[in-house]
N, C-alpha and C positions, 0 to 999 in steps of 0.2 A: 408548385405542383397544382395541376388542375383539380377541380372538384371530381371529375370523372375518375382520375387516377386514385384520389383519396377514397372514393367510394369503393373502387375495386380492392384497395388495400384492406378496408374494413371487412368486406365480404370474405376475403381470404383469411383474415385473422380470426373472425368469428366462426368460420366454417371449419378451421383446422387448428383448434386449440392445442392438440398434441404436438403439432409442428412447432408452434410458438414456444411451448414449454420445454422443447428439447434442445434449445440453444444454450447449452450448459457452459460453453467456454467463457462467456462473459455475460452472465445474466443481468447484471446491473444495467449495462448499456442496452441490451436487447429490450428489456422491459421498458426502460425510459423512452426509447425510440418508438416502440409500439404504442405506448399510452399517449405520447405526444401526437402521433398520427391520428389515433382514434379520437382524441378529444378535439383536435383541430377540425377534423372532418365533421364531427357532430355539431360543432358550432356553425360550420359553413352550410351544412345541409339541413339543419333543424332536427331531423330525425332520419333514421334509416329504416328500421323495422322494429318489431317487438323482440327480436332475437338479441337482446343485450347481454345475455348470460345471467341476468338476475331473474330467477323464476318468479319471485313475488311481483316485481314490476311488470314483467312480461304478461302476467295474468290479467292486469287491469289498466295499466297506464296508457296504452295506445288507443284506448277507446275515447273518442271526443265527446261521447255522451255519458261519461262517467257520472255526471251530476244527477242524471235521472236513473242511473244504475249503481248507486253507491254501494248497495248491499253485496254486489259482486265481490267486493273486497274480502268479505267474510269467508269466501271459498279459496282464498289465495295464501293462507298461512302455511308455513312449512315447519319442519323440525318438531321439537317436543311440544310446542304450543299450537300445533296445527288444528287441534280440536276446538280452539277458541272461536266461537261464532258471534260473540258479543250480543248485540241487540238485533241481530238479523231477522228474527221472527216476530219482532214487535213493531210498534208504530214509530214514526219519526217525531222527534221533539226538537223544536227550534228554540235555541237560546237567544233571547232578545235583550236581556238586561245584564250588563256587566258590572254595575256599580253598587248593587244593593245586596251584598252577601250577609245573610243573617244565619249564623250557625245553628240556631235553635228553631226558628220558624222560617225556613226558606221560602222566598217569594216565588210564585209561578213565573216562568220565563228566565229564571236564573239557572246557572249550571248546577248549583248545589241541589235545587229542587228536582232537577232531572235525575241526578246521580243517585239519590237516595230511594227512588221509587222501587217497588217490588217488581213491577212488570218489565219485560224486555223493552229497551228503548234504543233507537239509533239517534244519537244526539248530534245535531249540527248547529251552525251559528249563522245568524242573519247577516252579520257584518263583521268587519275587523274589530277586535276588542282586546283590551288588557284587563284581566281578571285578577284582582288582589284579594285573596281569601283571608278572612280573619282567623279561621281555624282550618284544620285538615279537611280536605274534601273526601268524604267517605263514599267510595263508589260501590254500589251494590252489584249483585250478580246480573249477568245478561245485559250488559251495557256496552255500547260503542260510543266513544267520544271522538268524533270525526271532524277535524279542523279544515278539511279540504273546502276550497271556495272562499275562505277568509283567512286572515292572519290573526291567529289567536295566541295570546301569551297568558300563561299562568305564572305570575311573577310578583316579587316584592312582598309576599306574605307566606302563609302556610301553603302546602302543595297537596299532592295526591296520595291517598292511602287506599289500598285494596285489602280489606280486612276480612279474612275467611269468606271470600267471594269467589265465584267461578265464572268463566266465560266473560272476560273483559277484554276489550280492544281499545287501545289508545293509539290514535293515528293523527299525524299532522299538527301537533301542538308544540309550541315553544314553552319550555319549562325552565325557569332560571331564577336566581336570586331568592331561593326559598329559605325561610327562616323557621326557627323553632316556634312551636305554638303549644296549645293544650293547657292542662290544668284548668279545664273549662268544660261546660256542658256543650255537647255537640249532638245534633240529630243524625242518626244513622239509618233511619227508615221512617216512613210516614207514621208509624205507631210508637216509635221509641226514641227518646233522647236521653243520653247518660253522660256520666263524668269520664273524660278522657285525660289521662296523664300527659305530661309534656312529651311532645314528639321530638325526634332527632333533627328535623329540618331536612329530610330527604326530598329529592325531586319527586320520585315515585317510591313508595314504601309498600311492599307486598308481604302481608302476614298470613300464613296459612292459605294462600291463594292457589288456585288450580285452573289450568287452561287460560293462560294470560298471554296476550300478544301486544308488544309495544313496538310500533313500526313508524318509521319516517318522522320521528320527533327530534327536536333540537334541544339539548340539555346542557346547562352550564351553571357554575358558581352557586352552589347550594351550601347550606350550613353543615351538612353531613355528606351522605352519598348522593349521587345522581339517580341511581336505581339500586335499591336493596331488596333482596328477597330472602325471607327467613321463616322460622317456625313452621317447618313442614311444607313450604310452598313447593310446587312442582308443575310440570307441564307448561313450561314458559319458553317463549321465543322472543328474543330481543334483536330486532333487525332494522337495517337501513337508517339507523340513528346517527346523529352527529354530536359527538361529545367534545366539549372544549372548556378550558379555563377552570380546572378543578383539581383538587388533590386526590381524595379517595373516591374513585369513580363508581365502583360497583362491588357490592358485597353480596355474596351468595352463600348463605349458611349462617345461622345465628351465632353459635360459638362451638368450640371443639367438643364440649360436653353434651351438646344437643343432638343426640343420635337420631332423632326423628328426621333430620335432614339427610340421612343416608338415602332416602327415596327421592331426593331432589334430582330433577332432570331439566337442564336448561340448554337451549340452543342460542348461540350468539353469532349472528351471521350478517355480513354485508354492511357492517358499521364502519364509520370513519372515526378513529380516535385521534383528534386533532390537537391544535396548539394549546399549550398551557396545562397539559395533564401530567400528573406525577406518578400515580400508582393505581392498582386494583382495576385492571381492565380484562378480566375481573379478578377478585380474590375469592377463592372457593373453599368450601368445607364439605367433607363427607360424600357428596353426591357425584353425579356424572355430568360433565360439561363438554359440549361440542362447540368449539370455537373455530369458525369456518369462514374463509374469504373476507376477512376484515382487513382494513388498512390502518396500520399503526404508524403514524408519522411523528408523534411526539409522546415520549414517556421518559420522564426524568429519572425515576427510581427503578421501576420494573414495569412490565406489561401484564404478565399473567402470574399469579401467585396463589398459594393456598396452604392449608394445614388440615390435620385430621384425615389424611389419606383420601383426598378426592381423586376421582379419575378424570383426567383432562386430555382431550383429544384435539390437538391443534392441527388444522388442515387447510392448506392453500392460502394462508395469510401472508401479508407482506409486512415485515418488521424493519422499519428504517430507524436505526439507532441515532442518537444525537451525534453530531460531527465531532467525535472525540478522538484522541490519539490511541486509545486502548479499546479492546473488545468490551462489549457490554452485554450482560446476560438479560435475556427476555424474561426469564422465570425467576421466581423466588419461593423456595421451600421454607415455610415458616414454622417456628415453634417445635422443631424436632431436630435431633442430631442426624448427621448424614447416614448413620447406620440404620435409622428408621426411614427417612424419606427416600432412600434408595429403593425401597419396596413399593413406593407409591407409583401408580400407573399414569405417567405423563408421557405423551408421545407427540412428536412433530412429524407430520407427513406432508411433503410437497410445499412446505413454507419457504418463502424467500427471505433471506437474511442479508441486510445491507448495512454498510458502515460499521462492520464488526459486530453486529448483533449475533447472538447465539442462544440456542434453546437447550437447557440442561434436561435431557431425558432421564427417566427413571422407571423402575418396574419392568415387568416382562411383557406387558401389552396383551396378556392372554385373556383378559376379561373385557376386551373392547367389543362394542356393538355400535354400529353407525346409527345416527339419528334418522328415524324413518322419514321418508319422502325428501331427504336432502343429501345430495352428494356434492363434493367440492368441485369447482371449476379450477383450471390451472391458475397459479399465482399471477401469471402474466395478464390475466383479465381483471385482477382486483381493482385496478384504477378505474376501469370502465364500469364495473359492477357497483362501485361505491361513489361514483362521481356525483350522484344526486342524493347522497345521504342527508338526512335531516328533513325538516318540514318543507314541503314542496309548495311552489307558487301555482296552485291549480285555479284556473278560471273557467267558468261555464262556457261550453261550446268548443273548447280546445283541449288537446292532450295535456296531461299534467307534465 
């Protein structure tokens, strides 16, 4: 097929999503054919337009001058974390030193020195680097950690903690092989260093955080969760990330008895849950969770689970079950008898179920409210929307 015909196919597909999603007689074949055509044409043409169907990426990625207009990203958040502006209103801080992590007296030029400052900062990196943290990186309020333009890994040591902070953006970082740390003194601001107990070894741990946005990061293989949000955290968007090779991927809610998490609101959008994952994508407690247009290609135990009566709205996702002989449930209602979890509001709307996947709905759906500024695209576009999930290879002077 010529490039011209492929180009026309994509324009038709993107312009008429309702038509694509209406092919109900054999959705597996339809979706696969459409996605193969779209992906092939994107490789051949390089790019088509900004109308990818991914509202975050369409907001900034087609700008070849992104490097001089980095802060535009802060206006592109959607869902419950859309108020997160990070360090938009502060100065730019360039990390130049990757190898001298001092948890008590951080050196200027290091990521830790930038992260603990009181002032708003937009943190970028001078070059590719691997940062091995000796203790948790405590990120203060009004910070953006922006990995675009470099390949940045936080790996092989402690990882990221957002502790009672607001307005934090993490973008374009590889976070993996995180280990437990703590039982040590750690500086958490220019004026204070104190004793921190042992951490769990999460990739990103959010404690009592608000207005948090984690976008286009690649996360894998940590001691505990890849992203955990607990202790009254809310106003969070987790988007465009690529998760691989991990057991307990994402915990949202401290425990069943921690009722302060009833106010938690989290949007999980446009992520790719990839190879080597087992469970908790996410596991929810108490709050409201909008899970929208994600691609689930690997989940050995279950994809979405929870306890303590969370409200879960699954919309426009694609769930590809392992190639088994039997049906496989997407959901897991935990720590409650059926007579109880049948009242929990869990709804699936417009999801695509493949290879015997099925979503066990419950509740009446009467308490539902859509995440503001975010509406789902048809499941047929999930492959296109998530094709660039994870940290991007952004280089100066070209589109990301």
